[in-house]
C-alpha positions in Angstrom: -0.1 -0.1 -0.1 1.4 3.4 -1.3 2.1 5.8 1.5 1.6 8.9 -0.5 -1.9 7.2 -1.7 -2.7 6.6 2.1 -2.0 9.9 2.7 -4.2 11.4 0.0 -6.9 9.4 1.2 -6.6 11.1 4.6 -6.7 14.6 3.4 -9.7 13.6 1.4 -11.3 12.1 4.9 -10.8 15.3 6.5 -12.1 17.6 4.0 -15.2 15.7 3.6 -15.6 15.0 7.5 -16.7 18.8 9.3 -18.9 17.0 11.9 -19.4 13.8 13.3 -22.1 13.0 11.2 -20.3 13.8 8.1 -17.0 11.7 9.2 -19.5 8.5 10.0 -21.4 9.1 6.3 -17.7 9.1 4.7 -16.5 5.7 6.8 -19.9 4.2 5.7 -19.5 5.0 2.2 -15.6 3.2 2.3 -17.0 0.3 4.1 -20.2 -0.4 1.9 -17.5 0.0 -1.1 -15.6 -2.8 0.7 -18.3 -5.2 1.0 -19.7 -4.4 4.6 -23.2 -5.0 4.9 -25.3 -1.7 6.9 -27.2 -3.3 9.6 -30.0 -1.3 11.8 -30.2 -1.7 15.5 -34.5 -1.9 15.4 -34.4 -4.6 12.8 -33.7 -8.5 13.6 -29.8 -9.6 12.7 -28.6 -12.5 11.2 -25.2 -13.2 11.1 -22.7 -15.8 9.8 -19.0 -16.4 10.3 -16.8 -14.5 8.2 -19.2 -11.5 7.2 -18.6 -8.0 7.5 -21.1 -5.6 8.7 -21.3 -2.0 10.1 -24.1 -0.1 12.1 -24.3 3.4 13.3 -26.1 4.9 16.1 -27.1 8.5 16.1 -25.7 9.0 12.6 -22.7 10.5 14.7 -21.2 6.8 16.2 -20.4 3.6 14.3 -19.1 0.3 14.7 -17.7 -2.1 11.8 -17.1 -5.3 12.4 -15.5 -8.4 10.5 -16.6 -11.5 12.1 -14.3 -14.1 12.6 -14.0 -17.3 10.0 -14.1 -19.6 12.6 -15.5 -19.7 16.2 -15.9 -16.4 18.0 -13.3 -16.9 21.0 -11.7 -13.4 21.0 -11.9 -9.9 19.4 -9.4 -7.2 18.3 -11.1 -4.0 19.0 -10.0 -0.6 17.7 -11.6 2.5 19.6 -11.4 6.1 18.2 -13.6 9.2 18.5 -15.2 11.2 15.6 -15.9 14.4 17.7 -13.8 17.5 18.0 -13.8 20.8 19.9 -15.0 23.9 18.1 -18.0 26.3 17.9 -21.9 24.6 17.8 -24.6 27.1 16.7 -27.4 27.7 19.6 -31.0 26.6 18.8 -32.0 30.1 18.1 -28.6 30.7 16.0 -29.5 34.2 14.0 -29.0 36.8 16.7 -30.6 40.5 16.8 -28.1 42.3 14.0 -25.2 44.3 15.7 -23.7 47.3 14.3 -25.7 46.5 10.8 -25.0 42.8 10.7 -26.4 39.5 11.7 -24.7 37.6 13.8 -24.9 33.6 15.1 -25.2 32.7 18.4 -22.5 30.1 19.5 -21.9 27.8 22.3 -18.3 25.8 22.9 -18.3 22.5 22.3 -15.5 20.7 24.4 -12.5 22.3 25.5 -11.6 24.2 22.5 -8.7 26.6 22.0 -10.4 30.0 21.3 -7.6 32.7 20.2 -6.9 30.4 16.6 -10.7 30.7 15.6 -10.9 34.3 15.1 -10.2 36.0 11.3 -10.7 32.4 9.9 -13.0 31.7 6.9 -15.5 29.9 8.4 -18.0 27.5 6.8 -21.3 25.8 8.2 -21.9 22.2 8.2 -23.9 19.7 10.4 -27.3 18.0 10.3 -31.0 19.3 9.6 -34.2 17.7 10.4 -37.1 18.7 7.9 -40.7 18.0 7.9 -41.3 17.4 3.9 -45.0 18.7 2.4 -46.4 14.9 2.7 -45.5 15.1 6.5 -42.5 12.8 6.5 -39.5 13.7 8.7 -36.1 13.3 7.6 -32.7 14.4 8.5 -30.0 15.7 6.2 -26.9 16.9 6.1 -25.4 20.1 5.5 -22.0 21.0 3.9 -21.8 24.7 3.1 -18.0 24.6 2.1 -17.3 28.3 1.2 -16.7 30.8 3.9 -20.1 32.1 5.3 -18.8 34.0 8.3 -15.8 34.9 10.2 -15.0 36.3 13.8 -13.2 39.4 13.5 -10.3 40.3 16.1 -10.2 43.8 17.2 -7.6 45.7 16.2 -4.4 46.0 18.6 -4.8 50.0 18.4 -8.2 49.5 20.4 -6.7 47.1 22.9 -3.1 47.7 23.7 -3.0 44.6 25.7 -4.2 42.2 23.1 -0.7 40.3 23.4 -0.6 40.5 27.4 -3.2 37.1 27.5 -6.2 39.0 27.5 -9.2 36.5 28.6 -11.7 35.5 26.1 -15.5 35.8 26.4 -17.3 33.3 24.2 -20.8 34.7 24.8 -19.7 38.3 24.1 -16.8 38.1 22.2 -17.4 35.2 19.7 -20.0 35.5 17.7 -19.3 35.5 14.1 -20.7 38.0 11.6 -22.9 35.8 8.9 -25.1 38.6 6.7 -25.0 42.4 6.3 -28.4 44.0 7.3 -29.9 40.5 7.8 -32.6 39.1 10.0 -33.6 35.7 11.4 -35.8 35.3 8.3 -32.5 35.3 6.3 -31.1 32.8 8.1 -33.6 30.4 7.8 -34.0 31.1 4.1 -30.1 30.5 3.5 -30.3 27.2 5.6 -33.3 26.1 3.2 -31.7 27.3 -0.4 -28.2 25.3 0.9 -30.4 22.5 1.4 -32.2 22.4 -1.5 -28.9 23.1 -3.5 -27.5 20.2 -2.1 -30.5 17.9 -1.6 -33.5 19.0 -3.5 -35.7 19.6 -0.6 -38.5 21.6 -2.2 -40.8 22.8 -0.1 -39.7 21.2 3.3 -39.9 22.7 6.6 -37.1 23.3 9.1 -37.8 21.7 12.2 -34.4 22.0 13.9 -30.9 21.5 13.4 -27.3 20.6 14.7 -24.9 22.8 13.1 -21.1 23.5 13.8 -18.8 26.6 12.3 -15.6 24.9 10.9 -12.3 26.1 9.0 -12.8 25.7 5.4 -8.9 26.1 5.0 -8.2 22.5 3.5 -6.0 20.0 4.9 -2.5 20.4 3.7 1.2 18.5 3.8 3.5 20.9 5.3 7.2 21.2 5.6 10.1 21.4 3.3 9.9 17.3 2.6 6.0 17.3 3.5 6.7 16.1 6.9 3.6 17.3 8.4 0.0 17.0 8.3 -2.0 20.2 8.8 -5.4 20.3 9.5 -8.6 20.7 11.4 -10.0 18.1 13.7 -6.8 15.7 13.8 -7.7 15.1 17.3 -9.5 12.7 16.6 -10.4 12.1 13.1 -7.0 10.9 12.2 -7.5 7.9 14.7 -10.7 7.2 13.2 -9.1 7.1 9.4 -6.1 4.9 10.5 -8.6 2.4 12.6 -10.6 2.0 9.1 -7.4 1.8 7.1 -6.1 -1.1 9.4 -9.7 -2.8 9.5 -9.7 -2.9 5.5 -6.0 -4.1 5.2 -6.7 -6.6 7.8 -6.5 -10.5 6.2 -10.2 -11.1 7.6 -9.2 -14.4 9.3 -9.8 -12.9 13.1 -12.7 -10.8 14.6 -11.9 -7.5 14.7 -14.4 -4.3 15.8 -13.7 -0.7 14.9 -15.6 1.5 17.1 -15.7 5.3 16.6 -17.9 7.0 19.4 -19.4 10.6 19.5 -19.3 12.9 22.5 -15.6 11.8 23.9 -15.0 15.8 24.0 -17.8 16.4 26.5 -17.2 13.4 28.4 -18.8 10.2 26.7 -21.8 10.2 28.7 -24.7 9.4 26.0 -26.3 6.8 23.9 -23.5 7.0 21.0 -20.6 8.1 23.4 -18.4 5.3 25.0 -19.9 5.6 28.4 -23.5 4.6 26.8 -24.3 0.9 25.5 -23.4 1.0 22.0 -20.5 -1.1 21.7 -21.8 -3.8 24.7 -25.1 -4.0 22.6 -23.6 -4.9 19.5 -21.3 -7.4 20.9 -23.9 -9.0 22.9 -25.9 -9.5 19.9 -23.0 -11.0 18.0 -22.1 -13.4 20.7 -25.9 -14.3 20.9 -25.7 -15.6 17.2 -22.0 -16.7 17.0 -20.3 -17.2 20.4 -21.2 -19.3 23.4 -24.5 -18.1 24.6 -25.6 -16.3 28.1 -23.7 -14.0 30.4 -20.8 -16.5 30.8 -20.3 -16.8 27.6 -20.1 -12.9 27.1 -17.6 -12.2 29.9 -15.4 -14.9 28.6 -15.5 -13.5 25.0 -14.7 -10.0 26.4 -12.2 -10.9 29.0 -10.1 -12.7 25.9 -10.5 -9.8 23.7 -8.0 -6.6 23.8 -9.0 -2.9 23.2 -6.4 -0.5 21.4 -7.7 3.1 22.1 -6.3 5.3 19.6 -6.4 9.1 20.7 -3.6 11.7 19.6 -1.1 12.4 22.4 0.7 15.4 23.1 3.9 15.7 21.1 7.1 17.5 22.3 6.6 21.3 21.2 10.2 23.0 20.2 8.9 26.4 21.6 7.6 24.5 25.0 9.7 22.0 25.7 9.0 22.5 29.7 6.0 21.4 29.6 6.9 17.8 29.0 8.3 15.6 31.3 11.9 15.4 30.2 11.9 11.6 29.6 8.4 11.4 28.2 8.4 13.8 25.1 7.1 12.3 22.1 8.4 13.5 18.8 6.7 13.9 15.6 7.5 11.0 12.9 8.9 8.9 16.1 6.0 6.3 16.0 2.8 5.9 17.8 2.5 7.1 21.5 1.7 4.6 24.2 -0.2 6.7 26.8 0.2 6.0 30.5 -1.2 7.7 33.8 -0.9 6.1 37.1 -4.2 7.7 38.0 -6.0 5.8 35.3 -6.8 8.6 32.9 -5.3 6.1 30.6 -6.3 2.6 30.5 -2.7 1.2 29.6 -1.1 -1.3 31.8 2.0 -3.0 31.7 0.6 -6.3 30.2 -1.7 -4.2 27.2 1.3 -2.2 26.9 4.0 -5.3 26.5 1.5 -6.5 24.0 1.4 -3.1 21.9 5.3 -3.2 21.6 5.5 -6.7 20.7 3.2 -5.8 18.0 5.1 -2.7 16.9 8.4 -5.2 16.7 6.3 -7.2 14.5 5.4 -4.7 12.2 9.0 -2.9 11.9 7.6 0.4 14.1 9.4 2.5 16.6 7.4 3.6 19.7 7.2 6.0 22.2 5.7 6.5 25.5 3.9 9.6 27.3 3.5 10.2 30.7 2.5 14.0 31.6 4.3 16.4 34.0 3.7 15.1 37.7 2.8 18.9 38.3 0.4 19.3 35.4 -3.5 17.4 35.1 -3.7 15.0 32.7 -6.4 14.5 30.1 -8.4 11.2 29.3 -10.1 9.4 26.5 -12.6 6.3 25.5 -10.0 4.0 26.7 -11.0 3.8 30.5 -14.4 4.6 30.0 -14.6 1.7 27.6 -12.8 -0.6 29.8 -14.8 0.1 33.0 -18.0 -0.4 30.8 -17.0 -3.6 29.1 -14.5 -4.8 30.9 -12.3 -5.6 28.2 -8.3 -5.3 28.9 -7.1 -1.9 27.3 -4.5 0.4 26.2 -4.2 3.9 25.0 -2.4 4.8 22.2 -1.9 8.0 19.8 -0.1 9.4 17.1 1.8 12.3 18.4 0.7 15.8 17.5 0.8 19.9 18.0 -1.7 22.5 19.0 -4.6 19.9 20.1 -7.9 21.2 20.2 -7.0 24.2 18.2 -8.9 25.0 14.8 -5.6 23.8 13.2 -3.7 21.0 14.5 -0.4 19.6 13.2 0.7 15.9 13.0 3.8 14.1 11.8 2.8 12.3 7.9 4.9 9.2 8.7 3.0 8.4 12.1 -0.1 7.6 10.2 2.0 4.7 8.3 3.3 3.9 11.6 0.2 3.2 13.6 -1.8 1.8 10.6 1.1 -0.6 10.3 0.9 -1.3 14.2 -2.6 -1.7 14.0 -2.8 -4.0 11.0 -0.7 -6.6 12.8 -2.8 -6.3 16.0 -6.0 -7.1 13.7 -4.0 -9.9 12.1 -2.4 -11.5 15.2 -3.9 -15.0 15.8 -3.1 -15.2 20.1 -3.6 -12.4 22.2 -2.6 -13.3 25.3 
C-alpha cells in the first residue's frame, strides 16, 4: 500500500468530514465499497461467520465488524472518537443585528482553544431535520464549504493589551458575523436554499438542526519535505481514519471491531458515547448468534479480547519543551505513543503495553511513551471509559501532534503509516494472550 496514496485518502477524509455526522457518512461509504453490509439496530440480525457489517447510532457513531471465519473466541477492538472541539450554533442561532450585521449565537463544544478561531474563513455544516409537505420527517446533512462567516479580531490599536494574555468571553466576543443587514428570516431562508441545492428538498420545513462552524482552509502537507500534516479535527479523525485503514487491510481471518464514538470531547455520557451501551449492545447481539450464549459466554469473550483505544498524544513542542516530562516527550514522526497515567486517566497497564510493543516490533514500527508531568493535570479519552463499561483489557495509544484542540492541528506524516502498520498487525494476530 502506497504511503502517499494513504495520505491523499486522509486529506480527502478530513476535507469531507467537518462534523461527526459527515465523518460517519464518509466511513460508511468506504465500508460499503469494501463489501460491508449495513445493519440497523431496530431490525433483526442474521449473522454468519466471516461476514462484515457495520451499524451506526445517532448517525454520529459507528461500529464496523469483521466476524472471524472460525469460532467467536476473541476480538481485536480498535476505538476512536468522531467529535472535535469547536463552535456549535445555538438553537436560536440568528441573533439581533449588531452594528448592522446579523450574527450567529454559538456555544463551545468541548475544550476548544479560542484564539485561533479569530479571522478564519468559516463554513457551516451539520445535520438538519425537516418536515416534507407530505408530513414525513427526515434528516439531511448540510455542508456549506465556502466561507459564510468570520469572527473578526479587535484591532490592537483598540486593545493595547491584546498580546498580554487577554481573557476571551465566548458569549460576548465570539459571535461570528454572518450577513450584513440580515435578519432571522434570512438565516432560515439561506439554510433552505443550501439544503435544496444539496438535496433537492423543495418546500420542506426546517424543524431543528445541529450545526457547527468549521475552518474552510483545506488540509495540507506542510514542511520542506512534506513531513507534516496540518488540518482541523486531527483529534480525533486521524485515529478514525487509521483504524478504518487497518480494518480494511486486515486479512479477514480474525474477529476485528472498529468503534468510533461521538461525544468524547464532552465526557462520553450519551447513548452513542463510549459511556453509553452502543458497543456492548452490538457485541451481545453478535455473541448471542455466533458465540457461547449467556452471560458467562459473553464475559469469557470480553476477557479473551483486547482493545486499543486510539487518540492523539501531545508531541514535544519545540517552543515549550518545559511542558513535558524530560523522559516522556514524544517526537513527531517518531512512531505511535503509548499513553500511561498512574491515576487511570489512560487505561494502559504493563500487560497491554507489552502487547502493543510486541506488535510494533512485529510490524517494524518505532514506539514512544507519554506520561504527563507530575505537577500538571492529565486529559483522558475513551480507553478508561470503555474498559470500565465493558471490562475489556485496554491500552491507550495515539499519533503525536501539536496544537491539540486548536482550529488547526499538526501531526507527522510518517506516523500515519506507523500506527496503521501496528494496527494491521493487531488485527491479524492469531493469539492475543
